[in-house]
N, C-alpha and C positions, 0 to 999 in steps of 0.2 A: 504494500499499499504506500503510495507516494503522498506524503503529507506536505502541504504547502506552507511556507513561512509568510509572515506579514510582509517581508520585503518583496516576495513573489506577487503578493496582491497589490502592493503599492506600485510596483513596476507596471502593472496593467491598469492602474488608476482605479482599482476596486477595493471594496471593504468587506471583509467576511462578517457573518452574523455574529460571531463569537470568537474570542481568543481562547485557545486552550493553553492554560498555564501549566506546564508539565511538572515543574518542581525538580529539586536536586535528586530525590529518591527515584522519581519516575524517569529521570534521564540517565542516571549512572548506575543505579542499583539493579543487577541482572533480574532479581525477582520482581522488583517494582516496574520494570520495563514491560513485563507481561501485562500488568494492570493498565499501563499507558496504551498498549497495543489493543487490548480488549475494549477500552473506552473509545479509542479512535474508530474501531470497527462499528460500535454502536452509533456514533455520530454519523459515520458514512451511510450506514443502513437507514438512519432516520432522515437522510438528505439534508443535514445541517451543513451550512457553509462555514467552515472553521479554519483557523490558521494557528500555527505556533510561532514563537519567537526565534526558535532554533538557537544558533550560537550567540544570539543577542540576549538571550535570557540569563539573568543572574539569579542567585539565591534571594529570596525576599528579605532575608536578614532576621527571620524568626529565631534561629538557634543563637545567634550572637546576642540578640537582645535578651533572651531568657538567661543566657549565661553572664549577662551584666555589662556587655560592651555597648553602651548606648551610642557612643560616637561612631563606631563601625556600622551599627544598624542604620543610623541616619544617613551615612554616606551611601550605603547600598540602596536604601529606599529612595533617596533623591535621584540616584542614577536610573533605577527602574522607572520611577514616576516620569522622568524627563523623556525616557524612551516611549512609555505607554501614551503619554500626552502628545508626543510628536506623531505617533501613528493614529491618533484620534480614537483610541480604544474606549469603548463605552461598556462593553459586557464581557466578563471573563468567567471561565469555568475551570475548576481545578479538582483533581482527585485526592489532593492532600489537605486535610483540615487545618494544618499549620499555615500553609500558604493561603488558604481560604480566609482564616481568621485575620492574618496580618494584612492581606490586600483589602479586605472588607472593612476592618475596624481600626487599623492602625496607620494606614496611608493617607486617610482623609485630612488629618491635621497637617500633613506635610505637603498637601496640594494634589493628592491622588484620589479622585472621587469617581468610583466605578460601580457598576452593578456586578457583584461577585456572587457566583452560584456554585455550590458544591455539587459534585457529579451525581450524588444520590438524589438530590432535589431535581436536577435536570432530567435524570432518568424517569423519575416519578412523572414529571410533566409530559415526557415523550410517550410514556406508556398510557397516561390518562387521555392524551389527545389522539391516540391511535397511530402515532408515527413509529412506535416501536411495538412490535407484536411478539408475544411469547407463544411458542408452539405447545399444543396440548401434549400432555404426557411427556414432558421434556426430560432433559438429562438428569433431573434431580427429583423425579417423581417418587413420592413415598419416603424421601430421605428426611432425616431430622437435621434442622439447621438452627444454630444459636447465634445471635448477633451481639458482637462486642461493641459497646458504645464508645466512640473515641471522645476523649475529654474536650477537645477543641470543637468538635461538632456538637456534642450534647450539652454539657454544662456551660461551655462558653458561648454557644450560639443557639441553644435551645432547639436543635434539630434532632428529634427522636422519631418522628412518625414517617418521614420520607424514606429512610433506609428500610424500615419495616414494611412499608406499603409496597415497595419494590420487591422485597423478598416474598411477600404474600402472593405475588403474581406467579411464582414458581409453584409447581404441583407438589409442594413439600410441607412438612410440619415444622412450624416455627416455635422453638421452645426457649423460654427466657432463663437467664442465669439468676442465681439468688440475688446478686447485686446487679441491677440494670437501671437504665434511664437515668434519672437525677441522682440515683445512689450507685451508679456504675463505678467499678474500680478501674483505675488507670492501668495501662499495660506496662508501665515503667519507663517509657521512652520520652515522655513530655518534659518540657522545661530544659531542653538541651541534654538530658540525661542519656539520650541515645549515644552521645559522643564522649562519654566519660566512664571511668570505672565506678562501679557503685560503692557506697560506703558499707562498712561492715555491719552485718545484721544476721538474723537467723535464717532468713530465706530471701529470695528475690521477688520482687513485685510480679514479674511476668509468670513465675512459676505459680504463684498464688492464684493469679487470674486464670491461668491455664487449668488448674485444678477445678476451678468453678465451672469452666466451660466443659471440661470432661464429665463432671458430675451430672450434666444434663443428658448424657448419653447420645449427644448429637454426633453425627459423622462428619459434619462440616461446621467450622467456625467461620462465620462471615464477618469481614471487617470492611471499614470504609476509609482506611488510612494506611499508607505504606509502612509507617513506623509501627503501628499496631500489628500489621501483618508480620513483620519481621520478629517482633517480640513474642507473639503467640506461636509462630512457627518454631521459634527457638524452644519455647515452653513444651510444645508437643514432642519435639525431638528429645528433649531432656527426660520427659516422662516416658519416653519410648512407646508412645501410643500409636501403633500402626492402625491405619484404617480411619484416622482422623485427619481431615485436610483443612487448611486455612486458605480461604479464597476471598478476594475482594468482591464486593457486590457486582462491580462491572464484569468481572470474569464469569460470575454465575449467569448474568444476563446475556453476555456475548455467546455463551455456550447454549443458550436456550432460544435464540432468536429464530422466529419463524421465517 
């Protein structure tokens, strides 16, 4: 699939409906690249005109701000905002709740005002409007799926229903973990913890969260964040739970397209 960049669109004097902000994980992490491809497949199938920034995309600055380097964050943010405003970007979609939260809530005061949508919300819209159809008796028929709430999607931005609504379109059984929605437990990667060694303790956050997911007897742990995906996958491997898969919602839908 050949994905066009904003530079390609500008060269033709055109503007895409939406900018797909891929993010660091979606660009460089081999596992998260599969999520990027799955979501791009859904956008193509729905007939959405979209572009990426390609080599012009930088990190939003979320990890450095969480780690306490405000100066570096503002430098990165200004650079991104300048680029987005030069291209006249109005609408952005991203598969990463960290990028989503930063672009939506933290760029405004620095001069970057955009309509930012998380991919689960866009997928719900596409399903509700009939632009994306799920085949009957799809790949996940009769399977048990549990959804892990990402902190930046749930508690930070109050998005709980969209991912569940999308999962309900699959012919599967959705089971909730003991701690979910507003009471959900972090995967252990937020606040730039993904990039540092953990402090000493009796267990790891992602192991505890994986235990809760495994306790539901679900064969699929659905996530909506590349960092959550990494942490939960690591947890499943540590617990040596064969037969339990961690998949992004975009991957589940891409495999079930009619």
